N, C-alpha and C positions, 0 to 999 in steps of 0.2 A: 409892165414887166419887159423886161429887154428880152430881144430874140433871144431863145435857147439854141446854142451851138451843140447840135445832138450828131452831126457828121461821124463821131467816132469818141469810143470813152477818154483818151486823151485829153481831147479838144474839150468835152463837158466838161472835165475836172478842171480843166484850165480856166472855163469860160466860169462854171461854179466858186471859185478860189476870186475871180474879178467883181463876181458879186459881191463876196465877201469881205472885200479886200482891207476894209476897215481893221477889222475882228483880224483878220491875219499879220496886219501891219503893230498891231497891240499884240497879239502872241509874239510874233517876233521883236519888239521889242521890252518885254517884260522878260523874254527868254535870255534873251541878249544881255540883259543889265543882270540877272540874277546870276548867268553864267561868268558875266564879270566879276562882281562881287567874289566867286567861287575863286576865281583865276588869282584875283588881286591879294587872295588871304594869305596865300604860304609867300608872298612877297614881304609883305606886312611882316609876317612872322620870319622870315629872312631877316630885316632889318631890326628886328626887335633883338634877335640872339646876336648879330655881329655889331650893332651898335649900342646893345645894352647889356646882354648876358654876359660876351668874351669879356669884354673891357670893364666888367664887374661897374655900371654906373645902375644902379637902383630906380633912377627919376627918369631914364631915359627909357627904362626898359616897362616902367609902368606908363609913361607915355603911348609909347609902342603897344602896349596889351590894350590899353584903353581904344586905338586906334580898331584893333582886331577884334573889340568888342560892340562896335559902334557898327563897324561892317558887316560882322555877323547879326545883328537884330535887322541890317536895312537888308541883308541875305535873306531871310527870312519873309520879311514882309514880302519883296520880290517875289519868293517861290510860292506863297500865297496866290499872288497876282496872276504869276504866268501859267497856275493853274486853273485858276477861274477863268481866266481871258480863253487860256485854249479848250476850255471845257464849252465855254458860251459859242466858241466857233465851231465844236464840232456840231454842236446843237442846231447852228444857225445855218449849218450847211443842209444838214440831216433834214430838218424842217424846210428851207427851200425847196430840197427834192422832193420831199413828201408831198408838198403841196403842187410839185410839175405831175406828178402821179396822177394824184388827186383830179385837177385840172384837166388833164391829158382823159382819163378815165371817163369824165365827165362829157368831154366833144367827144366821144368816140358812142357814148350812148347804149342804144342798143345792138350797135355792131360792136362792143367790146368783147362778147361770149363768142362771137364769131371768128375770132381773131387772136384773142389768145386765153388760155388757160385761167380761172377761177385762181388758182394755187400759183401759177407765175406772178398773178398781178400781188397776190399777198404778200409773195416771197419777195417781192421789190419792194413792198410798201412798207414792211415791217422790218426785213434783215437788211435787203442791199444798200436803204438810205443810210443805217448807222455805218454801214462796212463804208459809204463812200465821204460819210463825215470825216470818221477816221481819216482818212486820204486827207483832208486838211491839214493833218500833223506836219505835211512836208512845209505849206508855207508859214507853220509858225516857228515850233522848235526846230523844225529842220531848218530853216535859214540859220535860227538863233546857236545850234551846235557848230554850223560851219564858222560861223564868226568866233565862236570860242575857239575853234580849232586853230584857227588864223590866231587870233589874240594870245595863245600861249605860246604860238611857235614863235612871234614875234618878241614876248618877252623872255623865252628861252635864248633869243638868239643874243639879247644884250648878255647873259651869263656863257654860253657855249654855241660857238656856228653849229659846231658839231652833232651836237646834241637838239638844234631847232631842224636840221636837214634829218636826223631820223624821225620826227615828227611828223615834217612834210611830206616823206617818204611814206612814212608806216601807216598813217591815215587812210589816203585813201586805197592804199594795198589791201589793209584787213575791209574795206568796203567792196573794194576790186572780187576778195576772195568769197565773199557772199555773192555776188552778183548771179552767179550760174545758177545757186538756188532758190534765188528768188524769180528765174525764168521757168526753174522747172514748179513750182510751187504756182505760178499763175497759169501755168498748163493744165495741171490738175485740178487747181479750183476752177478753171474753166468747166471742166468737164464734172466735180461736182454740183456746181451752181446750178447747172441741168437738170442735173440729174434731180436736184433738190427739190426745182418747181416741181416738175411731173410727179415725185412723193406729195408734195405739200397737195396737187390736184387731185390725186388719188383719195387723199385724206377727207379733204372738203366734200367730194362725190360721195365716200360712205356714211358722212355727219351727216349730209345733206338728205339720204336716200335712206336712212338708218327706218323711219317709220315703214316705207315700205318694204326693204330688207325684213323687218321684224315679221310682216305680212305674209311674205312670199317666199322667206327664206332666201340663203345664197349669204348667210351671215359670216361663214365658214369660208366659202368660197373667196368672200373679198377680203376676209382677212388674211386667208394663205396668200393671196394676190398683194396685201399691202406689207406684208413681213419678208416676203421675197423683194420687193422694191426697195424698202428700207435696209435689207440687208444690203445689196448693192450700194446705196449710198451709206453705208456705215462702209466698205470696205474702201470705196471711193475716197470716203475720208482719212484712211489709213494713209492713202495713199498722198492725200495732201498733208496730214501729218507729217510724211518721212522727211521730207524738206524742212519743214516749219520747227521739226524739234531741232535739225541741224543750225538750222537758224538762230535758234533760240539759243542753243550750247554754246556757237562760236561767238555769238554778241555778250556771252558773259565771258569764255574763257579766252578770247583774243585779245579785248582788252588788257587782261592781266596779266598775261604772256607780254606784250607788250611793255607794259609797267617794269617788270622784272628787267628787259633787256635796257630800256633807259634808264633802270636805277643802277644795274650793274656796270654801265658807260660812266654814269655820274660818278659811281663810287671810286671806279680807275682814276679818275679826273683826281677825286678828291683828296685819294691817296696819293698822287703825284704832284699835289700842290696848285692843282690847276682851277681849284675851286674852297671857294670857305666852306665851314660848317654851316654857315647859313644859307650860300647858295645852295649846297648840298639840298638844306632843308628846303630848299625853293623848287629843287627841281622835283624832290619828289612828292612834293604839293601839287606843283603842276601838272605831273605825269598821273597821278592818283585824282587830280581831277579829272584828266582829261577822258577816265574810262567813263563819265555820264554823257558826255556829246557825244562819242563814238558808240557807244552801246546805244544811244538814243536814235543818231543816222542809221545803223543796223535796223531797228526796231522800225522804226518811218520807212523802210524801203519794203519791207513789209508790209505795213500798212496801207503803203500806194500800192503795193500787187493785187494784192486785193482789193482793193478798191477800184483798178480797171478792170478786174474781173467784174466787180456788181455795177461799173457804170455802163460796162459792154451791154449787160441786156437792160440796164433802163434804157441806153439808146436806142436800143431797137425795139423797145416799148414806145418811147416819145415818137420814133419815125412812124410807126400805125398811120395809115393816113385816116384823116377824119373827115367827115362829108364837107363838102365847099360849100360855104353859105350862101355863096354869091349866085346869081341865076337871072331868068326870067320871072316876070310875075305869075302866081298863077293865075286861071281862070276867074273873071271876075263872079260869074256865077256857080250854082252849083253843076257840075256835069260828070259825066261818066267816065269811070276808070277803063281801061282794056289792056289785057296782057295776052298779046300776041303768042308767046310761046303756048301758053295753054287755051287760048280763046275764051276764055272767063272774060265778062262783062257785067260790070257792077254798076248800076243804074240810080241815078239820086234820086231819093226818096222812093225806093223800092228794098224790100225783104229778100235777099239771093242768100244761096246756100249752095257750098258744093260737095256732094257726095261722091268720095271714090273710097275703095278698099283699103289703102295707105292714107293714114294721115298727115303723113311727110308731104304727099303733095297737094294738100291743101293747105298745109303751114308755106309751101313754099312757094304758092302762087300768094299767097298774103301778102308774104315778105316781098313778091315784085310789084305789087298792088298800091304798096308802104312806103315802096324807096327805099328798104332795109339791105344794101350790097347794089351789086350790079343788075342793072333793069332795063329791058326794053319798053315795060309798060307805058301807057300816054293816061293824059288825064285833058278831054276835052280835042284830042286830036294830036296833042304835044307829049313829048316826048318827056316822064317825071324827071329825068335826069338832066333836063337842061331846065326846070325850074328850080327856083329859089329852097332850100332844104327846111329853112324856116317856116316858110307858108303852106308847105306840105304838113308838116307837123303842126301846126295849129289847127290842120281843119281837116284829116285822115289821122286816125290812131287806129295802130295794130295793138294788141290785148297779146299778151302770152300768158301759155297756159302754167308756166311758173314765172309768171312774174313779180319781183321781190316786193313784198310789204315791208316798209319801214315802219320802224318802232314809234310810237308813238300813240295819242287817244283816237277814237274810232272816230271822229269827226274830222281830226288830219290826214287819217290816212285814206278815208272816202273823199275828201275834198280836194288831196294832192296837192300842185301848184297853185289851185287856185282858193279864191276866197272862200271860206268855208261859210254855209249857210244851211242852217240847220235842218227847214223844211225841205230843201231841195235831196239835202242828204237824206232825210229822213224817205222821202222818196223814190231817191236812187233803190235805200237799201229796200224797201218796198220791191221793185221791180226784180231786185235781185232775190226776193225772198231770204233774205237776210234776217230776218226779224228774230231767230235766235241769237244771233252773236251778240243782242241786248239794246235795249232803248236806252239805255244810257249814253250817249255821246261822249263821255269822258271815259269810256271803259279804255283801259290800256292795254294796246295790243304789244306784245313782244315782237323782236326784230325776226322778219321773215312769218309773223304769223303764228309761232311754234304754240303760243295758245289757245290756237283752234285746232279744229278737226281739217281734216284735207277738204271736204266739203265746205264747210263756212270761210275758208279760204278763197277756195275759187269763186264762190259766191259774193264776197267783198270787193275780190278783183273784178268781176263784172261791175258791183255797184259804183267802184269807181271809175269806170270807163262810161258807165251810164251817166252818172255825176257830170263828168266833161262835156257830154253833149256835142260828139265832131260831129261835121259835116257827113263824113264816112268812117263808120265803125267797121272794123275789120278785127274778127276774132274768132280762134281756131278752139275746136274744143269747150264750150262754154260749158256744158252740162255733164264733161263726163264722169266727174265725182258726185253727184248728187241720183237720187231715188227718183223715181219715176212720177210718182207725185208732183216732187217740188220742180220736176222737171217741165211738166205739164203746166205748173201755173207761170214758172219762168218764162216759156214761151208766149201763153198769152200776153203778160204784164209786158216781156220787150217788147213784141210787136206794136202794142199801144203804145208804150214810151218811146220809140223812135219813130212814130208816125210822121212821113214828111222828112223822114231825114233817112239816109241808107246805109245801111244794113247789108255786113256779107258773113255769114258764119261758115267756118267748113267743121260737117257733124255729118252723123250717119243717123241721128235720133230722129225716127218716124214723128215724132211730136213736133220736132221745130222745122222739120221738112215741109209738114204737112201747113205749117203756119208761114210759109214763104212764099211769096210772089214770083218768084223763078228760081229752079232749081237745075244746079248744074252738074249732071254725073258725068264724074271724071273716070278714063281708064289710059292708067300710064300717064298719069299728070295732063291730060289734053280732056278737053271736052268730046264727050262721044254723044250727047244727048242734052237737050235741054225743054224745059216746059214746067208746069205744076208737078205736084208730088203724084198727085192722083192720075195724074197723066202719063208721067213715066211710069208709074204703076203697069197703068194698063197696054204700054206699045211696048216695055223694055224690059224683056225678062231677064235681063245682066242686072240693072237696077232692080228688080224685085227681088231677085235673090239675095241681093246686099243688102238691102234694107230689112228683110226678113230672119237673116244670118245677126 
C-alpha cells in the first residue's frame, strides 16, 4: 500500500483521490457525458423547431424528433452509469479509509486506549469514513459539472455572446456567494465533530459499565451526564445546521433566479428579432439544464467542507505514533526485568508479587516492564526501548483486567493467535479454574464475553495468558473477581503451571502473596521492602496492615 499522506486533511483527501483515480476518472467521464447529453437536447429541439416545425416539413421534424429520442435513451443509460460509478467511488474511498483506521488501530495495539478514546475511534470508523467518501464527489460529478457549465457557455456563445458572458459570470458568482457559508459550516462542523467523539465515548463507557452501574448504582448520575453532553451536542448541531440550511436554500433558489434573468434577457432578444423561436427554446433548455450542474457544484462544496472536517480528525488519529519495530535483538536467554523508577526486579523463573495500597501503581509498573508507553525499564541491563518491540511482545506478556474477549468459540478465544491444541487449552482452563465456563470447547462466546459472568471472563482471560506460555507473564489483579475458594485453587495451579517461567502479579490477595517467591511492598509507587510474604508480615507493620485490610 502506498504511503499515506496524513500531514493534513486536504493533503489526505488529495492522496485518497489519487488512490482511487480510476474510479474518479470514470465518475467524471460518465458525469460529463450525461451532462453533455442533457446539454445537446435543447439544441436538437431547436433544430426540430426551426427546420421542421416552423417551415412545416413533417419528415424533417420526425427525423429530428427521432434523434432527440435516441439521445434521451442514451442520457438515461449515462445517468444510470454516472450514479453507479459515483456510488462505487464513494464506497471505495470510504472502505480504503476504514482499512487505514483498522490497520493503524491494530498497529497501535494496547497503546490505543492510552492515546485516544474508544468513542473517537468509533466515530472515525463509522461516521467520518463515509463523510470522507462523499468528499470524492468533487473529483467525479464536481469535475463533470464544471465541464457542463463550460459546454453550455460554448453552445450559448453560438447563439448570443451576451448570454454566454452572463453564464460565465453568473455561475462563479453563485458559487462565491455560498463560499462564506461553507467556511462557517466547516468551523461549526469541527466543533460539532469534537463533541460528537466525546459523547460517543461517554455512551460506550456507560454501556460497557452497565453491569457495574446496576450493582453499585449511579445509573441516573451517568444518564444525567450523558443527557447534558448530548444536549450540548444537539445545540452545536443547530449551529452547524444554520449555515447548512442556507446552503441548501441557496442551492435551490439561486439557480432558479439565475434562470429567470437569462430567460428574460433571451426573451428581449427574441422580441427584438435577435433570436429565432428555436433558439429561444434552446436558450431556455440550456439554462434550465444549467440548474443541475450549478446545484451539484454547491452541494459538492458542502460535501468537501464536511470531508475536510472528518479528514482532520482522521489524520490526527493516523499521526498517533506506533511502536518502532526496529531495535536491538532481545537477550538470548531468559533475563531479569528491572524498573528503576519503582525499584522492582522481576527474575526469570520466579513468582514475584507487587503489593501496594494503590492498584494503579502496580499496573503502571507492569506497563513499564512490558514496554507499553515511555519506559526506563531494562532487560538484562539493556533498556527496553532499545530492543525490538516484536521480540518483547513474543516473550513478555502483559495482561489487562479489562482485556477484550473477541467473539468466537471458547477454543478460539483461549488459543488467541496461536494454533489451538485442545489438550493444552483444557489444561489452561483448569489452571485458571474456568471449568464452569464449560467442557465444550465449541461453546460460542459473544464479543467481550457478554454471555459470561465477570468472574468467568477474568478466568478465561487468565487461561488465554497461561495458554500463550510467555517467558515472562505480567498480570494486574488476576483474581479480583473470584471468591476465596477459587482464588486459592488458582494460586496453587498457577504457581505449578508457571514453574520455571517468570511471573509477576500485582495483587493484595494473601493467598497469592503466600505463593510468591518474592513480594515487593510498594509505597507511593516505589519498593519499600522486599522478601517473602511471611517475612514481610513479621517485619513490616505497614505491609501487615495492608494485607489485613
